[in-house]
PAMAR-774223 format. One record per residue (C-alpha): residue number from 1; x negated, y, z. Coordinates in steps of 0.001 Angstrom, whole numbers, plus 500000, padded with zeros to 6 digits. Each point is the difference from the previous one (the first is absolute). Example, Ala and Ser with C-alpha at 12.3 -4.5 7.8 and 13.67 -1.06 7.14 Angstrom:
- torlum xx yy zz
- 1 487700 495500 507800 $
- 2 498630 503440 499340 $
//
This chain:
- torlum xx yy zz
- 1 500000 500000 500000 $
- 2 498564 503347 498964 $
- 3 500497 502887 502393 $
- 4 499604 503720 499460 $
- 5 499520 503107 502079 $
- 6 501979 503173 499814 $
- 7 497052 502274 500708 $
- 8 496238 499934 499986 $
- 9 499597 500251 503792 $
- 10 498305 496632 500109 $
- 11 498967 499781 503627 $
- 12 499269 496713 501717 $
- 13 503502 499507 501327 $
- 14 501227 500234 496428 $
- 15 497360 497505 498897 $
- 16 501605 497536 502363 $
- 17 503441 500853 498643 $
- 18 498831 499281 496464 $
- 19 498995 496551 501129 $
- 20 503498 499316 501240 $
- 21 499866 500559 503753 $
- 22 502750 501833 501873 $
- 23 499282 503598 500974 $
- 24 496341 499239 499218 $
- 25 499563 498366 503381 $
- 26 499208 496516 498776 $
- 27 502928 498287 501686 $
- 28 500529 497647 497064 $
- 29 503102 498720 498292 $
- 30 500376 496426 501032 $
- 31 503278 498275 500789 $
- 32 500995 497124 502189 $
- 33 499422 496530 498676 $
- 34 503464 498723 499174 $
- 35 499122 496614 501431 $
- 36 498907 501426 503370 $
- 37 501989 498962 503041 $
- 38 501910 502476 502152 $
- 39 502543 502694 499422 $
- 40 499069 503229 498229 $
- 41 500227 503127 502064 $
- 42 501810 501689 497153 $
- 43 503061 497756 500217 $
- 44 500971 500164 503673 $
- 45 503094 501686 501290 $
- 46 498546 503429 500542 $
- 47 498961 500578 496367 $
- 48 503314 499253 498334 $
- 49 501106 503621 500033 $
- 50 497927 502348 497843 $
- 51 501025 502921 502171 $
- 52 498163 498775 503108 $
- 53 496557 501144 501114 $
- 54 497371 498223 502064 $
- 55 499734 502439 502871 $
- 56 503569 499903 501326 $
- 57 502069 497409 498184 $
- 58 503629 500420 499139 $
- 59 499856 502649 497314 $
- 60 499592 503737 499743 $
- 61 502657 501938 501916 $
- 62 500061 502824 497457 $
- 63 500635 497640 497123 $
- 64 502717 498247 501994 $
- 65 501595 503368 500685 $
- 66 500066 500807 496291 $
- 67 501698 496700 499297 $
- 68 502518 500493 502794 $
- 69 498708 496969 501855 $
- 70 499084 501541 503332 $
- 71 502177 497494 501844 $
- 72 498551 497033 498186 $
- 73 496417 500204 501234 $
- 74 497862 496937 499367 $
- 75 498240 498143 502768 $
- 76 496289 500389 500649 $
- 77 499153 497010 497820 $
- 78 502583 500729 497303 $
- 79 502357 497194 501008 $
- 80 503557 499928 501373 $
- 81 501835 503348 499806 $
- 82 502206 501207 502802 $
- 83 503186 498443 498568 $
- 84 498422 496568 500117 $
- 85 498910 500644 503578 $
- 86 503567 500917 500929 $
- 87 501303 496844 498357 $
- 88 497614 497872 502030 $
- 89 500971 501751 503199 $
- 90 503678 499395 499325 $
- 91 499331 496354 499211 $
- 92 498179 499624 503294 $
- 93 502873 501655 501836 $
- 94 502406 497538 498436 $
- 95 498030 497182 501557 $
- 96 497926 498910 497022 $
- 97 496907 498213 501284 $
- 98 496915 501554 498434 $
- 99 496948 497970 499077 $
- 100 496682 501027 501613 $
- 101 498867 501515 496686 $
- 102 503197 502024 499598 $
- 103 499766 501138 503593 $
- 104 496388 501045 499417 $
- 105 500999 501966 496930 $
- 106 502732 501728 501978 $
- 107 497386 501097 502525 $
- 108 497829 501175 497116 $
- 109 502875 502047 498581 $
- 110 500609 501551 503414 $
- 111 496312 500872 500073 $
- 112 500232 501547 496549 $
- 113 502876 502198 501145 $
- 114 497975 501184 502986 $
- 115 497010 500639 497737 $
- 116 502042 502163 497645 $
- 117 501248 501979 502975 $
- 118 496474 500572 501293 $
- 119 500437 497700 503015 $
- 120 496748 498128 499476 $
- 121 499646 498448 503453 $
- 122 503531 498585 499761 $
- 123 499270 498765 496492 $
- 124 496952 498152 501318 $
- 125 502101 498250 502652 $
- 126 502431 498741 497345 $
- 127 497140 498788 497783 $
- 128 498603 498207 503059 $
- 129 503309 498150 500315 $
- 130 500064 499224 496281 $
- 131 496513 498496 500204 $
- 132 500889 497964 503095 $
- 133 503238 498691 498478 $
- 134 498791 499196 496469 $
- 135 498903 496387 499357 $
- 136 496303 500009 499047 $
- 137 500615 498063 496784 $
- 138 501747 503048 498512 $
- 139 496681 501565 499099 $
- 140 501235 502743 497681 $
- 141 502409 501287 502644 $
- 142 497342 499892 502701 $
- 143 497687 502014 497749 $
- 144 502690 502661 499579 $
- 145 500748 500192 503730 $
- 146 496338 500558 500875 $
- 147 499559 502535 497202 $
- 148 503073 501918 501156 $
- 149 498739 500087 503559 $
- 150 496667 501270 498667 $
- 151 501905 502835 498296 $
- 152 501418 501084 503356 $
- 153 496575 499831 501609 $
- 154 498668 502102 497146 $
- 155 502523 502737 500749 $
- 156 498754 499946 503599 $
- 157 496373 500079 498727 $
- 158 499180 496811 501867 $
- 159 497493 498986 497363 $
- 160 498624 496873 501659 $
- 161 503547 498659 500324 $
- 162 500604 500814 496335 $
- 163 496926 498010 498999 $
- 164 500938 497072 502239 $
- 165 503558 499750 498678 $
- 166 498967 500396 496361 $
- 167 497430 497248 500492 $
- 168 502689 497720 501473 $
- 169 502282 500884 497097 $
- 170 497301 498994 497531 $
- 171 499495 496690 501790 $
- 172 503587 499177 499076 $
- 173 499839 501504 496496 $
- 174 496437 500519 498698 $
- 175 501350 501752 496883 $
- 176 502038 502668 501831 $
- 177 498912 503248 498322 $
- 178 501818 502250 502456 $
- 179 498173 498507 502998 $
- 180 496641 500546 498289 $
- 181 500911 503589 499209 $
- 182 501173 500793 503522 $
- 183 496920 498411 501535 $
- 184 497834 501994 497579 $
- 185 501538 503202 501335 $
- 186 499291 498876 503552 $
- 187 496394 499262 499069 $
- 188 499709 503439 498399 $
- 189 501430 501651 503127 $
- 190 497398 498221 502148 $
- 191 497142 500798 497545 $
- 192 499422 496357 499076 $
- 193 499551 500793 496331 $
- 194 498480 496707 498833 $
- 195 502982 497936 501184 $
- 196 502299 502754 498767 $
- 197 498511 499665 496524 $
- 198 500461 496224 499999 $
- 199 503664 500323 500970 $
- 200 500889 502743 497544 $
- 201 498208 498031 497268 $
- 202 502117 496963 500909 $
- 203 503095 502175 499709 $
- 204 498953 501231 496551 $
- 205 499438 496454 498777 $
- 206 503266 498661 501432 $
- 207 501857 502881 498356 $
- 208 498104 499361 496742 $
- 209 498755 503609 500139 $
- 210 503447 501327 499109 $
- 211 500443 502308 503021 $
- 212 498383 503385 499517 $
- 213 500191 500875 503711 $
- 214 498013 496901 500913 $
- 215 497421 500671 497299 $
- 216 499557 503577 501206 $
- 217 499611 498724 503570 $
- 218 497327 497585 498791 $
- 219 498253 502788 498110 $
- 220 499942 502165 503120 $
- 221 498631 497173 502142 $
- 222 497336 499168 497430 $
- 223 498810 503592 499879 $
- 224 499858 500131 503785 $
- 225 498021 496754 500265 $
- 226 497738 501265 497220 $
- 227 499446 503279 501827 $
- 228 499173 498257 503281 $
- 229 497605 497585 498319 $
- 230 498392 502812 497980 $
- 231 499269 502059 503110 $
- 232 498201 497042 501500 $
- 233 498365 499145 496682 $
- 234 498592 503508 499591 $
- 235 498213 499648 503327 $
- 236 498657 496523 499281 $
- 237 499231 500193 496275 $
- 238 496429 499360 498888 $
- 239 498605 502601 497553 $
- 240 499477 498593 496507 $
- 241 498002 501572 497193 $
- 242 502400 500074 497023 $
- 243 499192 498632 496579 $
- 244 497859 501943 497557 $
- 245 503045 500574 497788 $
- 246 501961 501547 502849 $
- 247 497133 502282 501042 $
- 248 499206 501226 496497 $
- 249 503694 500632 499296 $
- 250 500230 502063 503183 $
- 251 496873 502006 499244 $
- 252 501142 500670 496409 $
- 253 503111 501694 501361 $
- 254 497812 502949 501058 $
- 255 499118 502669 497478 $
- 256 497118 501839 501680 $
- 257 498981 497898 503004 $
- 258 496547 501264 501098 $
- 259 498937 496477 500960 $
- 260 500265 499077 496321 $
- 261 498977 503266 498352 $
- 262 497054 501165 502138 $
- 263 496556 499943 498444 $
- 264 497115 498701 502095 $
- 265 496551 501486 499190 $
- 266 497604 497419 498508 $
- 267 497548 500674 502819 $
- 268 502611 498884 502518 $
- 269 500094 496495 498560 $
- 270 496247 499601 499616 $
- 271 499862 497693 503009 $
- 272 500371 496322 499229 $
- 273 502266 498695 501257 $
- 274 502180 503040 500824 $
- 275 501311 500493 503519 $
- 276 503172 501331 501590 $
- 277 502463 501850 497801 $
- 278 497883 499531 496888 $
- 279 500103 496246 500577 $
- 280 503784 500293 500352 $
- 281 500188 501893 496690 $
- 282 498020 497305 498225 $
- 283 502174 497287 501568 $
- 284 503080 501850 498737 $
- 285 498648 500235 496458 $
- 286 499108 496296 500037 $
- 287 503365 499087 501603 $
- 288 498266 498502 503021 $
- 289 502783 501358 502165 $
- 290 499225 497892 503083 $
- 291 496759 501982 500422 $
- 292 501513 503481 499999 $
- 293 501163 500344 503616 $
- 294 496698 498720 501498 $
- 295 497992 502287 497719 $
- 296 502102 503040 500917 $
- 297 499665 499136 503688 $
- 298 496229 499963 499560 $
- 299 500158 503560 498659 $
- 300 502371 501234 502707 $
- 301 497910 498566 502832 $
- 302 496726 501391 498652 $
- 303 498357 503026 501569 $
- 304 500904 503458 498752 $
- 305 496655 500220 498227 $
- 306 500598 496751 498120 $
- 307 503713 500345 499278 $
- 308 500442 502191 496922 $
- 309 503448 498683 499099 $
- 310 501710 499455 503346 $
- 311 503299 501663 499026 $
- 312 500089 498162 496666 $
- 313 499310 496755 501852 $
- 314 502881 500711 502404 $
- 315 502352 500615 497067 $
- 316 498947 496830 498188 $
- 317 500114 497860 503137 $
- 318 503385 501433 500940 $
- 319 501269 499234 496500 $
- 320 498895 496372 500192 $
- 321 501329 499584 503529 $
- 322 503309 501232 498566 $
- 323 499870 497509 497127 $
- 324 499150 497172 502412 $
- 325 502834 500885 502369 $
- 326 497797 501190 502889 $
- 327 502234 502971 500653 $
- 328 498574 501188 503324 $
- 329 496442 499926 498667 $
- 330 501130 501732 496834 $
- 331 501749 502780 501900 $
- 332 496980 500528 502238 $
- 333 497762 500560 496981 $
- 334 502422 502392 498314 $
- 335 500538 501874 503278 $
- 336 496238 500485 500351 $
- 337 499894 501737 496618 $
- 338 503186 502039 500488 $
- 339 498840 501254 503393 $
- 340 496586 501012 498648 $
- 341 500353 503657 499046 $
- 342 496563 499897 498339 $
- 343 500895 497144 497665 $
- 344 500383 500702 496302 $
- 345 503608 501167 499322 $
- 346 500391 497497 497169 $
- 347 499034 497092 502253 $
- 348 502374 501265 502684 $
- 349 502820 500271 497438 $
- 350 499493 496376 498944 $
- 351 499880 498923 503636 $
- 352 503412 501649 500433 $
- 353 501364 498295 496863 $
- 354 498819 496561 501020 $
- 355 501163 500426 503576 $
- 356 503372 500977 498532 $
- 357 500110 496658 498212 $
- 358 499143 498266 503278 $
- 359 502875 501738 501799 $
- 360 502417 499005 497232 $
- 361 498933 496361 500296 $
- 362 500674 500206 503736 $
- 363 503456 501454 499251 $
- 364 499052 503408 501427 $
- 365 501300 501988 497053 $
- 366 500072 503466 501508 $
- 367 496359 499788 501063 $
- 368 499043 498738 496566 $
- 369 501746 502801 498130 $
- 370 498532 502568 502405 $
- 371 496505 498741 499157 $
- 372 500647 500614 496310 $
- 373 500960 503579 500858 $
- 374 496700 500438 501853 $
- 375 498069 498575 497053 $
- 376 501762 502446 497684 $
- 377 498982 502938 502220 $
- 378 496369 498933 499716 $
- 379 500035 499218 496275 $
- 380 503067 501467 498250 $
- 381 498544 499313 496538 $
- 382 499133 496348 500611 $
- 383 502153 497718 497790 $
- 384 499803 497075 502433 $
- 385 501924 501950 502648 $
- 386 503003 500062 497678 $
- 387 499498 496627 498346 $
- 388 499601 498052 503244 $
- 389 502908 501846 501617 $
- 390 502145 499297 496935 $
- 391 499344 496271 500303 $
- 392 500988 500072 503673 $
- 393 503193 501948 499259 $
- 394 500884 497516 497269 $
- 395 499501 497179 502489 $
- 396 502338 501821 502401 $
- 397 502651 500288 497254 $
- 398 499649 503799 499902 $
- 399 499881 499960 496224 $
- 400 500629 503631 499072 $
- 401 497317 501387 502377 $
- 402 497675 497245 498757 $
- 403 500492 501124 496407 $
- 404 499151 503590 500962 $
- 405 496747 498790 501574 $
- 406 499121 497883 496950 $
- 407 500551 503080 497817 $
- 408 497502 501970 502106 $
- 409 497433 497206 499849 $
- 410 500281 499636 496216 $
- 411 499778 503760 499527 $
- 412 496681 500065 501890 $
- 413 498674 496719 498517 $
- 414 501742 499394 496641 $
- 415 497497 497322 498991 $
- 416 500666 497693 502940 $
- 417 501911 497062 498520 $
- 418 501553 498602 503178 $
- 419 501431 503344 501121 $
- 420 501325 500577 496483 $
- 421 501865 496697 499706 $
- 422 501230 500006 503593 $
- 423 501598 503366 499325 $
- 424 501896 498332 497155 $
- 425 501059 497218 502351 $
- 426 501364 502524 502529 $
- 427 501791 501803 497174 $
- 428 501541 496682 498952 $
- 429 501258 499325 503518 $
- 430 501531 503459 500217 $
- 431 501649 499627 496583 $
- 432 501612 496770 501133 $
- 433 501388 501648 503120 $
- 434 501373 502885 497937 $
- 435 501470 497662 497384 $
- 436 498512 502226 497295 $
- 437 499506 497888 496862 $
- 438 498367 502773 497957 $
- 439 497489 500614 502760 $
- 440 499438 496254 500237 $
- 441 499241 499744 496285 $
- 442 497506 502851 500300 $
- 443 498290 498256 502907 $
- 444 499521 496835 497956 $
- 445 498258 502120 497380 $
- 446 497765 501392 502757 $
- 447 499002 496455 500952 $
- 448 498979 499352 496406 $
- 449 498015 503249 499968 $
- 450 498187 498879 503138 $
- 451 499047 496721 498318 $
- 452 498822 501815 496873 $
- 453 497987 502494 502053 $
- 454 498503 497445 502402 $
- 455 499791 496704 498068 $
- 456 497677 498375 502548 $
- 457 502091 500781 503096 $
- 458 501619 496801 501255 $
- 459 502532 501934 502107 $
- 460 501475 501571 496859 $
- 461 500884 496605 498552 $
- 462 501100 498575 503341 $
- 463 502417 502811 500844 $
- 464 501346 500005 496446 $
- 465 500692 496288 500368 $
- 466 501758 500519 503331 $
- 467 502391 502622 498671 $
- 468 500764 497793 496984 $
- 469 500809 497119 502345 $
- 470 502312 502351 501847 $
- 471 501803 500617 496704 $
- 472 500081 496228 499377 $
- 473 497794 500386 496933 $
- 474 498032 496951 500995 $
- 475 498278 499171 496707 $
- 476 498611 503526 499709 $
- 477 498927 499893 503634 $
- 478 498162 496740 499412 $
- 479 498098 501649 497145 $
- 480 498716 502744 502326 $
- 481 499173 497549 502786 $
- 482 497872 498035 497544 $
- 483 498124 503171 499049 $
- 484 499469 500826 503668 $
- 485 498668 496490 500657 $
- 486 497412 500421 497252 $
- 487 498702 503078 501814 $
- 488 500153 498440 503492 $
- 489 500103 496191 499745 $
- 490 499308 499539 503725 $
- 491 502612 502461 501256 $
- 492 502358 497918 502196 $
- 493 502718 502679 500124 $
- 494 500533 499648 496240 $
- 495 500509 496259 500385 $
- 496 502457 500507 502872 $
- 497 502031 502536 498019 $
- 498 500137 497641 497026 $
- 499 501185 497196 502275 $
- 500 502807 502192 501299 $
- 501 500920 500920 496434 $
- 502 500223 496330 499023 $
- 503 502475 499425 502811 $
- 504 502109 502970 498916 $
- 505 499758 499272 496308 $
- 506 500341 496247 499716 $
- 507 500389 498695 503531 $
- 508 496805 498104 499186 $
- 509 498775 498867 503409 $
- 510 497282 497685 498654 $
- 511 498313 502750 497987 $
- 512 500347 502398 502925 $
- 513 498331 497509 502340 $
- 514 497146 499514 497516 $
- 515 499439 503758 499775 $
- 516 500097 500434 503774 $
- 517 497582 497115 500469 $
- 518 497617 501648 497527 $
- 519 500317 503289 501902 $
- 520 498865 498251 503175 $
- 521 497145 498310 498148 $
- 522 498629 503299 498649 $
- 523 500555 501778 503327 $
- 524 500315 497727 503054 $
- 525 500707 503119 502095 $
- 526 503040 501202 498032 $
- 527 502762 500370 502596 $
- 528 502742 500649 497424 $
- 529 499229 496771 498118 $
- 530 500301 497865 503143 $
- 531 503167 501783 501074 $
- 532 501702 499724 496611 $
- 533 499046 496344 499570 $
- 534 501281 499320 503514 $
- 535 503341 501514 499075 $
- 536 500150 497800 496888 $
- 537 499340 496953 502174 $
- 538 502941 500990 502210 $
- 539 502091 500021 496828 $
- 540 498716 496506 499179 $
- 541 500808 498723 503520 $
- 542 496301 499484 500763 $
- 543 500250 501734 503356 $
- 544 496858 498621 501642 $
- 545 497933 501051 497002 $
- 546 501684 503419 500106 $
- 547 499039 500464 503650 $
- 548 496373 499146 499170 $
- 549 499973 502623 497245 $
- 550 501566 502661 502204 $
- 551 497367 499270 502650 $
- 552 497299 500583 497377 $
- 553 501649 503241 498916 $
- 554 499971 501225 503602 $
- 555 496195 499788 500043 $
- 556 499757 502586 497228 $
- 557 502812 502445 500813 $
- 558 498732 503586 499969 $
- 559 502689 501809 502000 $
- 560 502462 499524 502816 $
- 561 502892 500212 497538 $
- 562 498519 497128 497987 $
- 563 499552 497956 503174 $
- 564 503625 500584 501028 $
- 565 501198 498867 496595 $
- 566 497886 496860 499715 $
- 567 500647 498971 503601 $
- 568 503721 500334 499241 $
- 569 499653 497702 496996 $
- 570 497994 497485 501990 $
- 571 502415 500065 502918 $
- 572 502935 499434 497649 $
- 573 498332 496920 498529 $
- 574 499117 498633 503447 $
- 575 503586 500511 501176 $
- 576 501280 498169 496938 $
- 577 497708 497070 500710 $
- 578 501217 499857 503595 $
- 579 503680 500227 499115 $
- 580 500040 497636 497044 $
- 581 498193 497374 502049 $
- 582 502501 500443 502824 $
- 583 503047 499882 497727 $
- 584 498722 497255 497706 $
- 585 500242 502072 496836 $
- 586 498571 498778 496705 $
- 587 497750 502883 498985 $
- 588 499761 498770 496414 $
- 589 503726 500548 499459 $
- 590 500376 503530 498667 $
- 591 503482 501450 499663 $
- 592 500699 502135 496949 $
- 593 503037 501360 501822 $
- 594 497871 501046 502953 $
- 595 497505 501649 497660 $
- 596 502717 502036 498335 $
- 597 501182 500968 503462 $
- 598 496518 501268 500881 $
- 599 499672 502091 496908 $
- 600 503474 501449 500549 $
- 601 499049 500940 503567 $
- 602 496777 501587 498732 $
- 603 501861 502039 497413 $
- 604 498297 498378 497016 $
//
């Protein structure tokens, strides 16, 4: 099945959506094995009425009012209405001998009446009697009685009692979706988010992912577990030097970075081998990136007489600490430059710009944008101030301000290919939002101009391909991806984007997997490749493999936002493994109906 996007905002949550997962949270789309034993939680008494909700069963009072049914309120579990209760009472008064089950259900109905009237303690006493009276072999009824009593405890915020009664309910009916949902809410209230995630995942599966409220609950829980895990992960993560492709791509995004443009006098490199910053410069040119931080440290720790490039060494070391994810060390180096009033203004401006990027990665947006303002005060004619700020604004979905910044950067540096084509990309995004077809056509011509002007710039071909994919012009997009690959055959991002296109275009999972595997081969540190392949494996019901891939992706995440996202994907897969094992679900049975339900919920 080929899928398509409505806009070009292809962030990682949308990548997961393309691969067929609900709300991009990796919950999966697997249905119950029809041969499994037990009763489905979607067919018990309480789900027969479409008007009922999970929180307080019996239907919405406003909707009942509109229908003129105020006096015909349903019971807490959606069973016998009041007229039936009256009939049973009259039968009892006439001397009819009730069976234990009927007597238990009468107590339950009395409890439901008390519940609707807000008399929760009285309701609990009636459910107690129902449980005591009901023969144990009537398992479905016992499950309902315990679940109803849990509902009363929930209204009293007695969360441990809610969990206990829901657990007893599930002992009698292991496929009771409502009991899982109610227990999930109790777990959330008591901050037990792992068990909460398992229970809300069970609810999603038992409902075949057809209930939007449950899916949104699951999405919220996943984000919260991802946030909690990411906070811990940020503190425990081990710095990793990125791949050469990643580093060179990052450095190429700067137009006038002094670390790349400065000229070193020949006499300064007469020593063999060079020391300190000069050794770091040589390591950079030779792509020996592991040597850069130690070489810069050598310069910084040298005596004043020996250290000719201490500020430059601080800027380079801070940059590589940033790339490696050593955020505290990176900030310390940038702070040392910023706080040095005698430092070269250009070096201070770049320290501000790079610290701004650090703040953005730590989700401290205001501090990051303030640093760009400070850099602009120091160097108002520097194109990188505007270009780097434009990229950040685009990331923050502030497209119109981003376009204004790209315009300023291109005006100052018209021959910088990346700034030129990224301006076209921002213009494209803005044209889509405005729904302006004439403007859109003009933008596509600008993309072609960028390619003609900068025929060796891989970003020109890559962004052209992405906007063509957005317009579902897949064959043309493939043509530009092939040209980009000739310029950068070891660029893993190009392979990942092609894999995503194959899923949108042809639903070709095998080709997508091959491309993603190649991306990992050319760059074993490519976080996006591991993450995307993991999401494909969720789609293929290979959950254990998916978890392994998400764990690999976590090693190479560059920001807290990335960690939150990947932890959420991993946690969703782990919850699915737990629940499907518990419920005895055949993970190789994929429901087309469930898939269509997911895409409908996601608005695709």
